[in-house]
ROMI-962589 format. One record per residue (C-alpha): residue number from 1; residue in three letters; x, y negated, z. Coordinates in Angstrom, 2 decimals, padded with zeros to 5 digits, always signed. Each point is the difference from the previous one (the first is absolute). Example, Ala and Ser with C-alpha at 12.3 -4.5 7.8 and 13.67 -1.06 7.14 Angstrom:
BEGIN
- pos | code | x | y | z
- 1 | ALA | +012.30 | +004.50 | +007.80
- 2 | SER | +001.37 | -003.44 | -000.66
This chain:
BEGIN
- pos | code | x | y | z
- 1 | MET | -022.05 | +046.00 | +031.73
- 2 | GLN | -000.36 | +003.56 | -001.33
- 3 | MET | +003.28 | +000.41 | -002.34
- 4 | GLY | +001.89 | +003.05 | -001.21
- 5 | ASN | +003.43 | -000.01 | -000.99
- 6 | GLN | +001.62 | +001.46 | -003.02
- 7 | LYS | +003.88 | +000.71 | +001.20
- 8 | ARG | +000.56 | +001.57 | -003.44
- 9 | CYS | -000.06 | -000.94 | -003.59
- 10 | ARG | -003.76 | +000.74 | -001.79
- 11 | LEU | +001.52 | +001.16 | -002.85
- 12 | CYS | +003.28 | +001.80 | +000.85
- 13 | ARG | -000.14 | +000.68 | +003.39
- 14 | SER | +003.47 | -001.70 | +000.47
- 15 | SER | +000.76 | -001.76 | +003.17
- 16 | ALA | +001.86 | -002.70 | -001.13
- 17 | LEU | -002.42 | -002.86 | -000.10
- 18 | ARG | +001.35 | -003.71 | +000.66
- 19 | THR | -001.54 | -003.44 | +000.33
- 20 | PHE | -001.35 | -001.44 | -003.07
- 21 | TYR | -002.63 | -002.67 | +001.22
- 22 | ASN | -000.84 | -000.98 | +003.34
- 23 | ILE | -003.30 | -000.91 | +000.94
- 24 | SER | -001.93 | +000.25 | +002.82
- 25 | ASP | -003.24 | -001.02 | +002.27
- 26 | VAL | -002.42 | -000.05 | -003.40
- 27 | TYR | -003.61 | +000.33 | +000.83
- 28 | LEU | -002.33 | +002.37 | -001.84
- 29 | GLY | -001.55 | -001.79 | -002.83
- 30 | ASP | -003.39 | +002.36 | +000.20
- 31 | HIS | -000.87 | -000.82 | +003.45
- 32 | PHE | -002.12 | -003.25 | -000.30
- 33 | ALA | -001.53 | -001.48 | +003.31
- 34 | ALA | -002.92 | -001.76 | +001.08
- 35 | SER | +001.83 | -002.42 | +002.23
- 36 | PRO | +003.32 | -001.50 | -000.21
- 37 | SER | +000.52 | +001.63 | +003.60
- 38 | GLU | -000.43 | +003.16 | -001.66
- 39 | SER | +002.45 | -001.03 | -003.13
- 40 | LEU | +002.52 | -000.61 | +002.09
- 41 | ASN | +000.02 | +003.30 | +002.03
- 42 | SER | -000.38 | +002.24 | -003.36
- 43 | PRO | +002.54 | +002.91 | -000.61
- 44 | CYS | +003.17 | -000.72 | -001.20
- 45 | ALA | +003.01 | +001.92 | -001.36
- 46 | ASP | +003.95 | -000.02 | -000.88
- 47 | VAL | +000.18 | +000.31 | -003.66
- 48 | SER | +003.70 | -000.39 | -000.27
- 49 | VAL | +001.44 | +002.91 | -003.03
- 50 | PHE | +002.83 | +001.81 | -000.68
- 51 | VAL | +001.60 | +001.88 | -002.76
- 52 | CYS | +001.33 | +002.95 | -000.40
- 53 | GLU | +003.94 | +000.02 | -000.78
- 54 | ARG | -000.38 | +003.56 | -002.33
- 55 | CYS | -003.04 | -000.43 | -002.19
- 56 | PHE | -000.74 | -003.78 | +000.77
- 57 | HIS | -003.44 | +000.38 | +000.50
- 58 | VAL | -001.08 | -003.50 | +002.26
- 59 | GLN | -002.43 | +001.18 | +002.79
- 60 | GLN | -001.82 | -001.29 | +003.15
- 61 | PRO | +001.08 | +002.25 | +002.61
- 62 | ASP | -003.13 | -001.15 | +002.37
- 63 | VAL | -003.20 | +000.96 | -000.94
- 64 | VAL | -003.26 | -001.23 | +001.20
- 65 | LYS | -002.69 | +002.83 | +000.74
- 66 | PRO | -002.10 | +000.81 | -002.55
- 67 | ASP | -003.01 | -000.95 | +002.01
- 68 | LEU | +001.30 | -003.10 | +000.30
- 69 | VAL | +000.55 | -000.40 | -003.83
- 70 | TRP | -003.51 | +000.79 | -001.51
- 71 | LYS | -002.51 | -000.44 | +002.52
- 72 | LYS | -000.39 | -003.72 | -000.55
- 73 | TYR | +001.48 | +000.63 | -003.80
- 74 | THR | -001.78 | -002.80 | -002.11
- 75 | TYR | +001.96 | +000.42 | -003.39
- 76 | ARG | -002.74 | +000.69 | -002.89
- 77 | SER | +001.80 | +000.73 | -003.26
- 78 | GLY | -003.15 | -001.06 | -002.04
- 79 | MET | +000.59 | -003.36 | +001.68
- 80 | ALA | +003.22 | -000.88 | -000.40
- 81 | LEU | +001.36 | -002.69 | -002.80
- 82 | GLY | +000.49 | +001.97 | -003.37
- 83 | MET | +000.01 | +003.40 | +001.56
- 84 | LYS | -002.95 | +001.41 | -002.07
- 85 | ALA | +001.47 | -000.70 | -003.33
- 86 | HIS | +003.47 | +001.07 | +001.22
- 87 | LEU | -001.38 | +003.52 | +000.92
- 88 | GLN | -001.87 | +000.17 | -003.37
- 89 | ASP | +003.55 | -000.79 | -001.58
- 90 | LEU | +001.46 | +002.88 | +002.44
- 91 | LYS | -002.57 | +002.34 | -001.30
- 92 | GLN | +001.06 | -000.70 | -003.48
- 93 | SER | +003.67 | +000.07 | +000.90
- 94 | ILE | -000.83 | +003.97 | +001.32
- 95 | SER | -002.29 | +000.47 | -002.71
- 96 | LYS | +003.00 | -000.59 | -002.55
- 97 | PHE | +002.49 | +002.03 | +002.26
- 98 | MET | -002.26 | +003.04 | -000.22
- 99 | GLN | -000.42 | -000.23 | -003.76
- 100 | GLY | -003.79 | -000.89 | +000.37
- 101 | VAL | -000.93 | +003.38 | +001.88
- 102 | VAL | -002.90 | -000.77 | +002.37
- 103 | PRO | +000.73 | +001.17 | +003.18
- 104 | SER | -002.70 | +002.32 | +001.32
- 105 | ALA | +000.49 | -000.64 | +003.99
- 106 | VAL | +001.64 | -003.23 | +001.02
- 107 | LEU | +001.02 | -000.83 | +003.60
- 108 | ASP | +000.78 | -003.58 | +001.15
- 109 | ILE | +002.14 | +000.14 | +003.16
- 110 | GLY | -000.94 | -003.36 | +002.28
- 111 | SER | -002.99 | -000.29 | -002.63
- 112 | ASN | -000.98 | -003.10 | +002.23
- 113 | ASP | -003.83 | -000.94 | -001.56
- 114 | GLY | +000.20 | +002.60 | -002.84
- 115 | THR | +000.82 | -003.05 | -002.68
- 116 | PHE | +002.62 | +002.24 | -001.85
- 117 | LEU | -002.06 | +002.94 | +000.04
- 118 | SER | -003.27 | -001.94 | -001.15
- 119 | LEU | +002.13 | -000.18 | -003.15
- 120 | PHE | -000.68 | +003.52 | -000.66
- 121 | ASP | -002.84 | +001.62 | -002.21
- 122 | ALA | -001.75 | +002.44 | +002.62
- 123 | GLN | -001.14 | +002.10 | -002.63
- 124 | ARG | +003.52 | +000.70 | -001.37
- 125 | SER | +002.05 | -000.09 | +003.48
- 126 | ARG | -000.53 | +001.13 | +003.27
- 127 | VAL | +001.38 | -002.97 | +002.53
- 128 | LEU | +001.02 | -000.16 | +003.84
- 129 | GLY | +001.32 | -002.51 | +001.98
- 130 | VAL | +001.98 | +000.47 | +003.22
- 131 | ASP | +000.28 | -003.22 | +002.11
- 132 | PRO | +000.83 | -000.47 | +003.79
- 133 | ALA | -002.25 | -002.99 | +000.54
- 134 | PRO | -003.48 | +001.55 | +001.19
- 135 | GLN | -002.12 | -003.00 | -000.38
- 136 | ILE | +000.94 | -000.34 | -003.76
- 137 | GLY | -000.02 | +003.69 | -000.98
- 138 | MET | -003.84 | -000.16 | +001.29
- 139 | GLN | -000.42 | -002.77 | -002.53
- 140 | ALA | +001.94 | +001.58 | -002.48
- 141 | ASN | -002.71 | +003.15 | +000.57
- 142 | GLU | -002.97 | -002.36 | -000.06
- 143 | ARG | +001.07 | -001.20 | -003.75
- 144 | GLY | +000.14 | +003.46 | -001.03
- 145 | ILE | +003.76 | +000.87 | +000.12
- 146 | PRO | +000.54 | +003.03 | +001.69
- 147 | THR | +002.70 | -000.82 | +003.18
- 148 | ILE | +001.22 | +001.71 | +002.67
- 149 | SER | +001.87 | -001.62 | +003.10
- 150 | GLY | +002.90 | +000.32 | +001.13
- 151 | LEU | +003.98 | -000.41 | -000.54
- 152 | TRP | +001.39 | +002.15 | -002.75
- 153 | GLY | +001.97 | +002.87 | +000.06
- 154 | LYS | +000.37 | +003.88 | +000.36
- 155 | ALA | -003.04 | +000.62 | +001.95
- 156 | GLN | -002.22 | -002.12 | -002.10
- 157 | ALA | +001.13 | +001.49 | -003.18
- 158 | SER | -001.80 | +003.15 | +000.42
- 159 | ALA | -003.26 | -001.94 | +000.63
- 160 | VAL | +000.74 | -001.72 | -003.30
- 161 | ILE | +000.58 | +003.18 | -001.92
- 162 | ASN | -003.17 | +001.67 | +001.31
- 163 | LEU | -002.14 | -003.26 | -001.11
- 164 | ILE | +001.15 | -000.37 | -003.62
- 165 | GLY | +002.62 | +002.79 | -000.70
- 166 | LYS | +003.85 | -001.03 | -000.71
- 167 | PRO | -000.16 | -003.89 | -001.43
- 168 | ASP | +001.55 | -000.27 | -003.40
- 169 | LEU | +000.77 | -003.72 | +001.25
- 170 | ILE | +000.88 | -001.35 | +003.71
- 171 | THR | +000.50 | -003.74 | +000.40
- 172 | ALA | +001.23 | -001.90 | +003.07
- 173 | PHE | -000.01 | -003.54 | -000.65
- 174 | ASN | +001.60 | -002.75 | +002.35
- 175 | VAL | -000.42 | +003.03 | +003.15
- 176 | PHE | +003.56 | +002.21 | -000.85
- 177 | GLY | +001.44 | -003.20 | +002.26
- 178 | HIS | -002.57 | +000.51 | +002.93
- 179 | MET | +000.84 | +003.34 | +000.90
- 180 | GLU | +002.10 | +000.97 | +002.85
- 181 | ASP | +001.01 | +004.20 | -000.87
- 182 | LEU | +000.64 | -000.47 | -003.45
- 183 | GLU | +000.81 | +003.94 | -000.32
- 184 | ASP | -003.40 | +000.85 | +001.37
- 185 | PHE | -001.42 | -002.63 | -002.81
- 186 | ILE | +001.77 | +001.58 | -003.00
- 187 | ALA | +000.12 | +003.80 | +001.40
- 188 | GLY | -003.96 | -000.86 | +000.10
- 189 | VAL | +000.29 | -000.97 | -003.85
- 190 | SER | +001.98 | +002.82 | -001.16
- 191 | MET | -002.49 | +002.63 | +001.95
- 192 | CYS | -002.99 | -001.39 | -002.22
- 193 | LEU | +001.35 | -001.24 | -003.46
- 194 | GLY | -000.92 | +001.81 | -003.09
- 195 | PRO | +002.84 | +002.20 | -002.04
- 196 | GLU | -000.30 | -002.70 | -002.67
- 197 | GLY | -000.80 | -002.93 | +002.64
- 198 | VAL | +001.35 | -003.56 | +000.54
- 199 | PHE | -000.01 | -002.01 | +003.07
- 200 | VAL | +000.50 | -003.72 | -000.80
- 201 | PHE | +001.00 | -002.46 | +002.53
- 202 | GLU | +000.14 | -003.85 | +000.39
- 203 | CYS | +001.84 | -001.96 | +002.75
- 204 | GLN | +001.63 | -003.26 | +000.55
- 205 | TYR | +003.74 | +000.29 | -001.33
- 206 | LEU | +002.89 | -000.62 | +002.07
- 207 | LEU | +001.87 | -001.40 | -002.64
- 208 | ASP | -002.78 | -002.85 | -000.26
- 209 | VAL | -000.33 | -000.55 | +003.71
- 210 | ILE | +003.87 | -000.71 | +000.73
- 211 | ASP | +000.22 | -002.28 | -003.49
- 212 | LYS | -002.72 | -002.10 | +000.69
- 213 | THR | +000.37 | -000.09 | +004.25
- 214 | LEU | -003.41 | +001.71 | +000.17
- 215 | ALA | +000.06 | +000.09 | +003.90
- 216 | PRO | -003.70 | +000.31 | +000.89
- 217 | THR | +000.56 | +003.14 | -001.63
- 218 | PHE | +001.33 | +001.53 | +003.13
- 219 | PHE | -003.17 | +000.56 | +002.61
- 220 | HIS | -001.54 | +002.31 | +001.55
- 221 | GLU | -001.37 | +001.96 | -002.64
- 222 | HIS | +002.78 | -000.03 | -002.57
- 223 | VAL | +002.26 | +002.68 | +002.35
- 224 | SER | +002.07 | +000.89 | -004.03
- 225 | HIS | +001.13 | -001.91 | -002.69
- 226 | HIS | +000.70 | +002.05 | -002.63
- 227 | HIS | +002.38 | -000.13 | -003.15
- 228 | LEU | +000.37 | +002.86 | -002.56
- 229 | LEU | +003.76 | +001.26 | +000.62
- 230 | ALA | -001.41 | +001.51 | +003.65
- 231 | LEU | -003.23 | +001.13 | -001.19
- 232 | ASP | +001.32 | +001.81 | -002.74
- 233 | ASN | +002.31 | +002.31 | +002.54
- 234 | PHE | -003.01 | +000.05 | +002.29
- 235 | PHE | -002.37 | +001.55 | -002.27
- 236 | SER | +002.21 | +002.89 | -001.24
- 237 | ARG | -000.25 | +001.49 | +003.45
- 238 | PHE | -003.50 | +001.03 | -000.88
- 239 | GLY | +000.80 | +001.19 | -003.40
- 240 | LEU | -001.25 | -003.18 | -001.28
- 241 | GLU | +001.88 | -002.91 | -002.17
- 242 | LEU | -000.19 | -003.56 | -001.30
- 243 | ALA | -001.36 | +000.23 | -004.11
- 244 | ASP | -000.89 | -003.71 | -000.06
- 245 | ALA | +000.12 | -003.25 | +001.21
- 246 | PHE | -000.51 | -003.97 | -001.13
- 247 | HIS | +000.07 | -003.10 | +002.13
- 248 | ALA | -003.47 | -001.83 | +000.73
- 249 | ASP | -000.55 | -003.54 | +000.79
- 250 | ILE | -002.94 | +000.61 | +002.47
- 251 | GLN | +000.58 | -001.49 | +003.20
- 252 | ASN | +003.72 | -001.45 | -000.39
- 253 | GLY | +001.16 | +002.99 | -001.58
- 254 | ALA | -000.68 | +003.97 | -000.08
- 255 | VAL | +001.28 | +003.09 | -001.06
- 256 | VAL | -002.33 | +002.82 | -001.71
- 257 | GLY | +001.14 | +003.15 | +000.06
- 258 | PHE | -001.10 | +003.41 | -001.88
- 259 | VAL | +001.07 | +003.38 | +001.99
- 260 | ARG | -000.68 | +003.35 | -001.42
- 261 | TRP | +001.37 | +003.41 | +000.50
- 262 | ARG | +004.26 | +000.08 | -000.20
- 263 | ALA | +000.92 | +000.66 | -003.74
- 264 | SER | -003.40 | -000.55 | -001.43
- 265 | LEU | +000.96 | -002.87 | -001.98
- 266 | PRO | +003.33 | -002.17 | -000.62
- 267 | LYS | +000.62 | -003.14 | +001.56
- 268 | THR | -001.45 | -002.98 | -001.94
- 269 | SER | +002.39 | -002.75 | -001.00
- 270 | ARG | -001.46 | -002.91 | +002.14
- 271 | LEU | +000.23 | +002.68 | +003.29
- 272 | THR | +003.27 | +000.49 | -001.19
- 273 | ARG | +001.19 | -003.74 | -000.70
- 274 | LEU | -001.79 | -001.04 | +003.59
- 275 | ILE | +002.31 | +002.56 | +001.74
- 276 | GLU | +002.75 | -000.88 | -001.56
- 277 | ILE | -000.62 | -003.89 | +001.01
- 278 | GLU | -000.39 | +001.68 | +003.47
- 279 | ARG | +003.18 | +001.30 | -000.04
- 280 | VAL | +001.47 | -002.98 | -000.75
- 281 | PHE | -001.29 | -002.35 | +002.78
- 282 | GLN | -001.38 | +001.83 | +002.80
- 283 | GLU | +003.20 | -000.37 | +002.33
- 284 | THR | +000.20 | -003.65 | -001.03
- 285 | LEU | -003.49 | -000.50 | +000.56
- 286 | LEU | -000.04 | +001.64 | +003.26
- 287 | GLU | +003.09 | -001.52 | +001.11
- 288 | GLU | -000.35 | -000.77 | +003.83
- 289 | GLY | -001.33 | -003.22 | +001.07
- 290 | LEU | -000.83 | -001.14 | -003.10
- 291 | PHE | -003.42 | +000.37 | +000.11
- 292 | GLU | -000.27 | -002.13 | +003.57
- 293 | ARG | +002.03 | -002.50 | -001.66
- 294 | ASN | -002.21 | -000.32 | -003.35
- 295 | VAL | -003.17 | -000.40 | +002.55
- 296 | ALA | +001.82 | -002.90 | +001.97
- 297 | ARG | +000.65 | -001.73 | -003.08
- 298 | THR | -003.67 | +000.24 | -001.92
- 299 | ILE | -001.21 | -001.30 | +004.01
- 300 | GLU | +002.55 | -002.78 | -000.16
- 301 | LYS | -001.64 | -001.15 | -003.45
- 302 | ILE | -003.77 | +000.49 | +001.29
- 303 | GLU | +001.31 | -002.38 | +003.24
- 304 | ARG | +001.26 | -002.87 | -002.34
- 305 | SER | -002.98 | +000.21 | -002.37
- 306 | LEU | -002.51 | -000.58 | +003.21
- 307 | GLU | +002.51 | -002.87 | +001.06
- 308 | ALA | +000.29 | -001.52 | -003.65
- 309 | HIS | -003.92 | +000.51 | -000.54
- 310 | ALA | -000.60 | -001.99 | +003.01
- 311 | ARG | +002.46 | -002.58 | -000.73
- 312 | ALA | -001.97 | -000.47 | -003.26
- 313 | ILE | -003.52 | -000.17 | +001.62
- 314 | GLY | +000.80 | -002.40 | +002.87
- 315 | LYS | -000.56 | +002.60 | +002.68
- 316 | THR | +002.27 | +001.51 | +002.69
- 317 | ARG | +000.43 | +003.64 | +000.00
- 318 | SER | -002.40 | +000.04 | +002.82
- 319 | ASP | -002.52 | -001.42 | -001.54
- 320 | LEU | +000.14 | +001.70 | -003.15
- 321 | VAL | -003.82 | +002.03 | -000.22
- 322 | ILE | +001.28 | +003.89 | -001.18
- 323 | VAL | -002.48 | +002.85 | -001.38
- 324 | GLY | +001.09 | +003.13 | -000.59
- 325 | PHE | -001.58 | +001.98 | -003.09
- 326 | GLY | -000.57 | +003.56 | +000.42
- 327 | ALA | -000.38 | +001.83 | +003.32
- 328 | SER | +002.26 | +002.89 | -001.39
- 329 | ARG | +000.88 | +002.95 | +002.26
- 330 | SER | +003.92 | -001.23 | -000.33
- 331 | ALA | -000.90 | -003.59 | +000.67
- 332 | SER | +001.12 | +000.17 | +003.47
- 333 | VAL | +003.82 | +000.95 | -001.39
- 334 | ILE | -000.29 | -003.57 | -001.46
- 335 | MET | -001.33 | -001.69 | +002.85
- 336 | ARG | +002.60 | +001.57 | +002.04
- 337 | LEU | +002.94 | -001.54 | -002.37
- 338 | ILE | -001.34 | -003.23 | -000.15
- 339 | PRO | -002.12 | -001.15 | +003.26
- 340 | ILE | -001.32 | -003.10 | -001.29
- 341 | LEU | -002.79 | +002.32 | -001.14
- 342 | GLY | -000.92 | +000.61 | +003.04
- 343 | LYS | -001.25 | -003.54 | +000.38
- 344 | ALA | -001.86 | +000.01 | -003.37
- 345 | TYR | -003.64 | -000.96 | +000.28
- 346 | CYS | -000.88 | +003.36 | -001.29
- 347 | ILE | +000.20 | +002.92 | -002.43
- 348 | PHE | -002.44 | -000.29 | -003.09
- 349 | ASP | -001.33 | +003.87 | -001.30
- 350 | GLU | -003.09 | +000.48 | -001.91
- 351 | ASN | -000.28 | +003.63 | +001.64
- 352 | GLN | -003.05 | -000.34 | +001.55
- 353 | ARG | +000.76 | +003.05 | +002.44
- 354 | ILE | +002.55 | -002.22 | +001.79
- 355 | ASN | -001.71 | -003.36 | -000.11
- 356 | GLY | -000.13 | -001.73 | +003.49
- 357 | PHE | +002.37 | +002.30 | +001.15
- 358 | PHE | +003.68 | -000.97 | +001.45
- 359 | TYR | +003.09 | +000.96 | -001.59
- 360 | PRO | +002.11 | +002.36 | +002.01
- 361 | GLY | +002.48 | -001.66 | +002.57
- 362 | SER | -001.22 | -003.49 | -000.47
- 363 | ARG | -002.85 | -002.28 | +000.64
- 364 | LEU | -000.40 | -000.55 | -004.16
- 365 | ARG | -003.84 | +000.68 | -000.74
- 366 | ILE | -001.10 | +001.75 | -003.30
- 367 | THR | -002.32 | -002.13 | -002.40
- 368 | ASP | -001.40 | +000.24 | -003.76
- 369 | ASP | -000.62 | -003.98 | +000.11
- 370 | LEU | +001.58 | -000.94 | -002.40
- 371 | LYS | +000.09 | -003.79 | +001.10
- 372 | VAL | +002.83 | +001.15 | +001.96
- 373 | LEU | +002.49 | +000.20 | -002.64
- 374 | ASP | -001.18 | -003.23 | -001.68
- 375 | SER | +000.50 | -001.90 | +002.86
- 376 | ALA | +003.93 | +001.82 | +000.39
- 377 | ASP | +003.15 | -002.16 | -000.11
- 378 | ILE | +001.40 | +003.60 | -000.45
- 379 | ILE | -001.21 | +003.58 | -001.10
- 380 | ILE | +002.35 | +002.87 | +000.95
- 381 | ASN | -001.01 | +003.59 | -002.20
- 382 | LEU | +000.12 | +002.47 | +002.59
- 383 | ALA | -001.61 | +002.43 | -002.71
- 384 | TRP | +003.97 | +000.09 | -001.12
- 385 | SER | -000.53 | +003.00 | -001.87
- 386 | HIS | -002.07 | -001.64 | -002.53
- 387 | ALA | +002.13 | -003.42 | -000.37
- 388 | GLU | -000.29 | -000.54 | -003.42
- 389 | PRO | -003.76 | -000.09 | -000.82
- 390 | ILE | -000.75 | -001.59 | +003.49
- 391 | VAL | +002.64 | -002.85 | -000.31
- 392 | GLU | -001.71 | -000.70 | -003.31
- 393 | ARG | -003.64 | +000.55 | +001.05
- 394 | LEU | +000.95 | -002.58 | +003.02
- 395 | ILE | +001.82 | -002.23 | -002.15
- 396 | GLU | -002.98 | -000.68 | -002.84
- 397 | GLN | -002.35 | -000.35 | +002.95
- 398 | PHE | +001.58 | -002.17 | +002.56
- 399 | GLY | +003.20 | -001.13 | -001.40
- 400 | GLY | +000.91 | -003.36 | +000.27
- 401 | GLU | +003.19 | -002.23 | +000.86
- 402 | ARG | -001.24 | -000.05 | +003.89
- 403 | LYS | +000.08 | +003.61 | +000.32
- 404 | LEU | +002.53 | +002.78 | +000.29
- 405 | ILE | -001.15 | +003.42 | -001.08
- 406 | LEU | +002.53 | +002.42 | +000.85
- 407 | ASN | +000.51 | +003.76 | +000.15
- 408 | PRO | +003.18 | +000.91 | +002.08
- 409 | PHE | +001.28 | +003.31 | -000.95
- 410 | PRO | +001.10 | -000.55 | -002.85
- 411 | TYR | +000.18 | -003.04 | +000.16
- 412 | ILE | -002.21 | -002.16 | -002.42
- 413 | ASP | -001.43 | -003.78 | +000.40
- 414 | ASN | -002.33 | -002.27 | -001.86
- 415 | PHE | +002.57 | -002.41 | -000.60
- 416 | CYS | +003.12 | +001.88 | -001.13
- 417 | GLU | -000.46 | +003.94 | -000.18
- 418 | VAL | -003.49 | +001.18 | -001.70
């Protein structure tokens, strides 16, 4: 399979990288197959992550080539649980930071199906999306959201200026961790950001990843795992600086950052507080081997829960009817860590586009038939990034003393840890 290898830190260019967490042979979760034999021949990757000993940036050196990531991309932000409401909240936070000023031009990097840009009044703001997934970009254009296809960087910046001028607002939500070349990414932002403009990013927060043992976040799409200390130093190389940031609960913990030209505004107290927390904990949290040990403890807990439930309902482990919930792109990591999932009955998913296909690297067929959830002894949530609302929904609809509903990372179950 096509791979690139990053031998230096993406943020500070240091070559002093050490292993943070090893996990290899993980199938690419978007490569759904028409048959089990095709599924078992799906591409897989080494998604092990390393930490930079200079700036503490956590990153995946081995990178899957863009065509393999984006050509079959299935995620739609407009369909994701709670995402539209979250994007509306982000828009309000941005408006507050910009003191109510309506941006005349808005660029959304990684715009997906255009859900965020659709929240702006076209009469007041010129909008433009950039997205590397060609099919999704085409669908956004059909919905009336102007979108150009491609990976963001300096090459795209000139095209943006020609189309909408220099944006007052540039956003990048849950795409900032996907980019192999972060220098080119931010150079593109600095090329086209207006003189009073603001760049707003959201990404999964490294401190939450470690604290909650979110092992599935280490999959082929997520090549960088961010925290604010390292990013602030990185932005300064481009004449930019973090002015504000806050923690968000979405997807088990994210951070939203507001970036402006250097010295435009002093740092807010809430950003300063987050950075101080990072200073205190970063070396401890990134202790060699700590995350791996925590993953092993979580897997042991899952195994104990499976065994206990089998005994409680009078079945042997091999007789358990297990159904996965949600054919997420990172479910392949969970399946790699919990082998019994390979013997599950099927995976339930409401996405019609993948109904009837097989999950990559497995014999598990994807179905939207609710009966499979009703008949399961154990439902394991594979859409882990929306753990609590999904587990709550499953308990309400299918819970009972004879059914174990389990979210592996972070660990939640319907009997003791909801």
